[in-house]
N, C-alpha and C positions, 0 to 999 in steps of 0.2 A: 425845427419843427416842421422841417421839410419832408416830401415824401421817401419813404425807405422801401427797402426790397425785402421779403421775408425770407429766413432758411429755416431751417427744420426744429429749432428750439427758440424758446422765449429771448434766453440770455443772448443769441445772436440777432435776433429780429430788432432788439433792442438798443444794441451796441452800435450797430450799421446806421449810416444817414447818407441820403445822395440827395442831394439841391433839385426841386423840381425843374429850374430855370437855370439849364446849363449853358444856353446863348451858343451854340456849335450852328451857326447860320449857313455855313459853306459844304457841311457833310452830306455825302447821301444818306438816307433815311430806309431801315429796312422796317417794315410794318407789319406784325401780325395780327390779321382780323381776326377777331374770334366771335362766334354767334354762340350765345347764351341761350339754354332752354329756359323754362319756367322756374327751373328749381336751380338754375344757376351754373348748372351742369357745361362745359364746353362740347360742343358739338363738332365743330371743326376749326383749326386753324391756317390761316391763308398768308403767305408770306409776299410782299410786294415790295418794289424800288420806289424811291420818292417818286419817280415818274407816274408810276402807276398809281400811287396813293393820291397823288394830285389829281388826275383825271376822275379817280373815285370819289373826292370830296367834292369836286365841281358839279357833278350829277347828284350826289346827296344834297348840298347845299342849295342848288339851283331851284329845288323842291319847296324852300322855305320862303314863303311870302309876307309872312306877318310876324310880330314879337321880336324876339332877340335869342342869339343863340349863347351856350355854355358850353365850354370845352376845358375840362378839368381833370384831374388827377386822384387816386383816392388815399389808400395809407399804407397800405402793404401788398406786395406780390410777389409770389413765390420764386418767380424766375429772377436769378439773380442780377442781369444784367437789366431788367427792363421796368416798365411802367406800365399799368394798366391804364388808361386812359377813356373817360366818356364825352359825346357829344349828345348836346339835348338841344332840341327847339321847343321854346316857352312860349306858347299863343299868344301870349300878351307881353311887351316891354314893362315890368313890374319895376324896374330900376330906373326908368324915366319918368314913371308915374306913380307916385306913392300911391294913388287911391285903390289902384289896382291891387287885390289880395287874393284872388281866385283865378285859375287860370288852367290850360290843360298843358301837358308836356308829353312832346312825340320823340321818342328817342332815336339817334341820328347813327351813331356809331359808337361800339363798345370793343375796343382791340387793345393790343400789346405792343408797347413803342420802346425801343433801347431807350435810356434813361438819358443819355447822352443828346438825344433827337426830338425830345419833348417840344422844346422850344420851338425845333424849324416846323414840327406838324401844325403848332399852335398859331404861328406867324402866317402859315399857309393857310388855314382856315378864316385868318382874318381876310388876307388878300384876295380871297374867294368867295366869301359870304356878303350877301347883298343885306343883312342886317347885322345890327351891332352883337359884339362878341365879347363876351365876359369870362374871366379865366377864376380858378378857385378849386376848391376840393372836395370831393363826396366823402361817403364815412363806410365805402364798400372796404372789405379786407378780403386778399386773394380774389377768388369768382364770386364771391357772395353779393346779392343784390345791394343796391343803395337805399336810403332811407331819407337821408338829408343831406344837405350842402351848404357851403358858403361861396358868394362871390367875393374877390378881393377889393377891385376896386370897380365902382364903389362897393363897399361893405353891405352884404345881405345875409342872410340866412332863409333856405326855402326846403321844401319836401316836392313831391313830384306834382302836386296841384295846389299849393300854398305858399305865398310869400309871408313868411313866419316873423322876420322882423328886417327892416330896412333904417338906416339912419339918413336923415335929413339934416338941414344946417343945424338946428338947434330941437329937430324933435326924434322921437324913435316910433315909428310907424310899426304897430305889430299885429298880426292876424292868427290866434291860434285856435284851430278846430271851427273857425269862421267867424271868430268872436274879436271884432275889431276895436283896437284901442290905439290913442296914440298920448304917447309919455314924453313929458317935459325932460330933456336931457338933464338938467341939475337935479331933476327929482330922484336919480337914481344913485344911492348910496355905495352898492357894491354889484358885481358879477359874481353869481354863486355857480358852483359845480357841486352836488349833493349827490352820495352814493349811500344806500344804505347798509346795516351790516353784512360781513360775510355770512351766504357768498355774492354780497353786491348787486343783486339784481334788480334793485332800483336804483336808476341815475337820472337826474333832473338838472337840466339849465335853465336858470331862472336870474330876476333881476330883484335885488332888494332894493325897495321904495321908500323914501321918506314919509313917516308919518302913516304908513299904509301895510297890509299885508303885502306878501312877495308877490311877483308876476312870473310865474311859468312859462317858459316857451317851449321847453321841449322835455318830453318826460318817456323814458324809457323801461321797460319792464320785461327782463329776461327769465328764464326758468331753470337757471345752471344749478345743481346740486354742489357743485364745487367750483371755487373761481380764485386762484391764488393773486397776490400784488402785480405779478408780473402780467399773467393774463388781463388782469383789471385794466394795466396800464396800457396795454394793445387794444383793449376794446373800447377804452375812452380818450383815445388819442385824439379822433376829430373832435371830441367836445371839447378836450383841454384847450386846444388851438382855437376852437372857435371863442369861448369863454376869455381865452387871452386879446383875440385881436377884437371882442367887442370892446374891453377895457381900455385897449390902446386909441381905437376910434373915438369912445367917447370922450377920454381925456383931450384928443384932438382937439375936439369941437367945446371946448372950453370948461367942461367939468373934471377940475383937478383933483377933486376929492375921490372919486370913484377907485375901487380897490377891489382886486380878485380874491374869492373866498372860496375855498375847495375843503372837502372833506378830509378829516387826518388819514385816510387811504390815500389820499393821491397828494399828501404832502412830502415834498423831498426829504424832511426829517424821518418820516417812517416810510419810505418807499423807494429803496436802492433802484428801481425802475424810471421812476419819475426824475430821481436825481440824475440818473444817465441821460434821460433824454433835454433835460432842461435846457442845455447848451443850443441843441439844435432848434429846438422851439424858439429859441430868444433870436437867431440867425434869421429862422424865416419871419417873424414878426419885424425884425427890423427892415428886412430889403422889402416887406410889402407894405409897409404902412410909413417910414419915415420919409418917402418921397410924396412930394405933392399931390394928390390925386382927385382934389374936389375943389 
């Protein structure tokens, strides 16, 4: 379940997997800074040395006075040896205050980095940031815009202006379209990822709750006329990771009955692409949830 790089065919995309956190602390980083227009197209790419990148980070982070910083990767990038990373300034630190559910987000950096150097850049961000820094993933693919993201430690789900889900010791704090609800951790029966029938245009991430109706966290509706299982796997990989991480984090907080429930189109027995990706997802979950972080 680590970030991977895109090649031209879906099969190649799904067969390749590259760890997000490579821990190459002593190497020099070559960074390609990308300016994206409103439609997601690249306007220009700029290559910088690690020294130039560090100065650049000092400048942009120095302007951040409140909230927290997010530094994360996306799902796929078309260049074979690079990851696209995103840095954001959340106007409020919703990870330290569960009462915060709505906030402003300022984009700081959207760039390409050699995948071996992602950790080096993230460590540099932590060293130079006057604010807390959280790592995770967002849902963009290639040069598309992002809609949702998650932080890893502590685990949360967010959009550009809302903390959708945050897990405290024994409660789940949710905010969906401004509607706030606190759910007891033990009331969650399953975490669900549901997709509609082919062409799979409706996707829903939800909680199945005891003695009550389900709670939808994220609902996405596409308008595709065709979507095969390979494309569906690529499109929903972020949601699959999010659902699995929710399950693991809820289990670690005492609810050992919770389980993952997905639509038939996303089950390994019915989808060879999901079966190919499972090992990578499991490794990512193990890396980011088995160490004590709360």
